[in-house]
C-alpha positions, 0 to 999 in steps of 0.5 A: 744351595749352601754347601756343608763344610767339613774335613777341608785337608791339608796343603800339597807340595805346589801349594809350598812352591807358590808360597816360596815363590812369592816370598823369592820374588820379594827377596829378589827385589830388595836385592835388585835395588841393593845392587842398582842405582846408588844401591842405598848408600845415602839415608835420602835413596834409603828412606825417601827413595831419592825423591823421584818415585812415579806417582803409580807405584807409591799410589799401590804402595800406599794401598798395600801399606795399611790395607793389608792381612787385616783387610784380607782375613778381617774384611770377609769375616767382618762381613760374613758376621756381622753384614755389610756396613762395614763397606761404608767405611769407603765414604772415610777414605774419600774424606781422608784424601781430602783433608790430607791433600789439602792440608798436611801434605802441603806442609810437609812437602814445604818443609822437605821433611823426612820425617813428620816430627820435625814439624812439630820441633818447628811449630812447638819444641823439641820435647813435643817432637819426642813425644809425636815420635813415641806415639808412633812407635807405640802406634806401629809396634803394636799394629805390626804385632797384629799384622804378623800374627794374625795370618799366621794363626789363621794359616797354621789352625787351617792349612797346618802350617807352623805358626811360629815359622809363619811368624818368623818367616814373614819378619825375617823376609821383611827385615831382610829386603827392607834392610837392604833395597831401601824404600824403592825395594818396598814400594815395588815389592808392595807392587807385586804383593798387591797383584797377589793379593788381589789375584787371590781374593779374585779367585775365591771370588770366581770359583765361589760364585761359580760354586753357588750359580752366579753372583745373583743367587750369592746377593739373594742369600745374603738379603734373605739372611739379613747380610745385606745391611746398609740403613743404621743411621742412628746417632747413637755411638753406642751402636758398632756400626753406623753410616756416621761412625764409619764415614766421619768416625773412621774418618779421623782414624784414617786421617791420622794414618794418611795424614801424619802417620810417617809410613804413609807421608814417607811414601808420598814424599818420595815423589818429590812433588807435591802434585804427583804426591796428590796424584798418587794419593787420589789413585791409592783412595780409588784403590783402596775403595777397590780392594775393601769392595772385592773383600766385602764381596768376598765375605758375601760369597763366603756366607752364601757357601755356608748360609745354612752350615757355618763352620764357626758355630760347629767347630771346624774353626776356632776363630772367626778370623780363619774364615777366609783360609778355611774357605780356600781350603774348601773351595780349592782344596783338591785344585794343588797350587791354588791354595797356595796362591790365596794363601801367598795373598796373605802372606803378601798382604802382611809382608807389604805393611811390615816391610812399610812400617820397618822402613819408617820406624827406621826413619823417625828413629834416624831423624828424632833420635840418631840426630839429636845425640850425634847431630854432626854424624856422617852420611855413610855412619847415618845410612848404617845406623838406619839399616841397623835399626830396620834390622832392630824393629824387625825383631821387636816387631816379631816378639810383639806377637805375643801380645797381638794373640790376646787382642781378639777379632783382627779387624776391630783390634787393629782399627781400635789401637790406630784410634787409641794411639793415632787419634791423639797423634792426629790430634797433636799434628791439628793443633799445630796446623789449624790453631796457631793461639796453641803453645807447647804446653797446651800442644803436649798435655792436651795430646796425653790427656786424649791419649789417657781418655782413648786407652782408659775406654779402648782397655776398658771395652776389651775387659767389658766387651759390648754386645754387638748383636750379630744376625744369627747363624745357621747349621740346620744343613749341616747334618743332612748327610751325616751318618749320625744325628746329634742328640738334639738335647743339648744342655744349655750353658748357663753364664755365669759371668759377673755383670758389668759395672756402672762404668761399663756403659762408657765402654760400650762407645762404638770403636769407630769413635775412639779416634774421633773422641781422642782427637776431640779431647785433644783439641779441646785441652789443648786449646784450654791448656794454652790459654791458661798458660799464656797463648801464642799470638796469631798474627805474630804466627809463621805463615808457613806452619799453618793450614788455616781451614778458611785457605784448605776448604773455604776458599770460594767465601769472601775475604771477609769471612776467611779473614775471620776463619783464619784465627788471626793468622793473615799478614804475609799470608801467600795464596796458593801458588806453583810449586816454585814460587812457594819454594823460593818464599820458603827460604824467607822464613828459614834460618840460615842453616835450614836456607843452606840445606834447602839450596843443597837439596834444590841442586 
């Protein structure tokens, strides 16, 4: 039988103690790495953890970096409101892992870069590098605003925690341990925070299923109320969630995150070796699938409990993203400490993402801006500058929460932002890696056109939101135990909204395709502009700057077929070799300065 929601109470003293302990542990990890080892005195240690990290904490950090408070709050609400179609996004994670490990990761390790945009300068020129820098800043600052604001708002509405108190706490704690402890602190706090996150969600599943008489009953209720939905195979791109949109469309979004986004690239570069990084990424993909599956089950458990009395419709919560903390208080409100654990789960998820974002932003700003202005800056001054940048970005991230408050449901908002900005960024790197004929004009203007297209559609969809047609919610049992029965004669609400203009049909495209569409626009216009302005000669291309699709995914084909697929890049091409021999060959294509730098790093 479904549960009738109501007043779920407020936090107890033990709940605040649990949250404080989680924040304290994260801070202590930062303090430890500020005082241990090299004490973060070099940029290599601060930004890349000396390139000697174990793959297990790196894998857990890769999971934590982008599957965060968005997953803990947004995914259960998505499944509760729309059903289980979102589960198909796991296929996008698998595709992302394959594409990243076979293409972009290989190039980034061959050049031992710190900033991903270093590749853009080598492949094109400095203005294109700055374009990549600007896109990354735009993407991450908007995303971090959502990550900080969304959990703070949800917890404020349900538990009574101060909204701005939560915002400032998340921002200050993250900024503190990221600034003093560097990437090592970020990685190990991510490990701790993933464990807290999983403990919180698993406790909700165990207690919620017990209340409903077991997982079988939860599954049956969800099936009877149209929440077990796995059958949308339509090719229509305006359908919000289809197998193709989630598996293929979202692959572009997540490839932009795990393939070329500095926050993720910086993590697997900390492994030092390509094979170790590939192992870390493989473990991360498995972890992502597990975490998303747990979050989807949480959504089903919440729905089963409220199947006959929806708290959102009844006004117990004011936004669907408040559902998880509301259910936590309903479930554990009389058990001091447990609401604090589950709330700490949300805090931990936010902390992990913000800390990784701040560290990567300081790396990009340091490598792309500081070193461009002061190329001869000393190591000590550069390290101090990157730490100051981390503090600055922490303050800016807190300020962007104001904008995040206007973006609606957090899961769709976050994926929309990554699609709108990440798609063109992914397209920019794809032009460089897969299309040797593309010149700097094609790369730059193609990316800007792709960005304009995705922004146009994405912002238009916010102004004229398409109807997602979710399954119905019930309030049939809300008043069974109530002392007063509501008046059944309720004045209907008249829709006075103006009709959408004809162009609004374009805005009905599912957010799942934003990244793929902007990537395609970027590729098409990048090629057209390159051919119009004098394209590069592929036969003269530096083979180390490209990763032809033939070498990455079609290596089983005959040589005659793969030579065609290389688009003219074949002369001097070397096949997959062990890492040591590749490092030796790279010296032949570096200029004198880069060769000397590379030899010093090897030493």
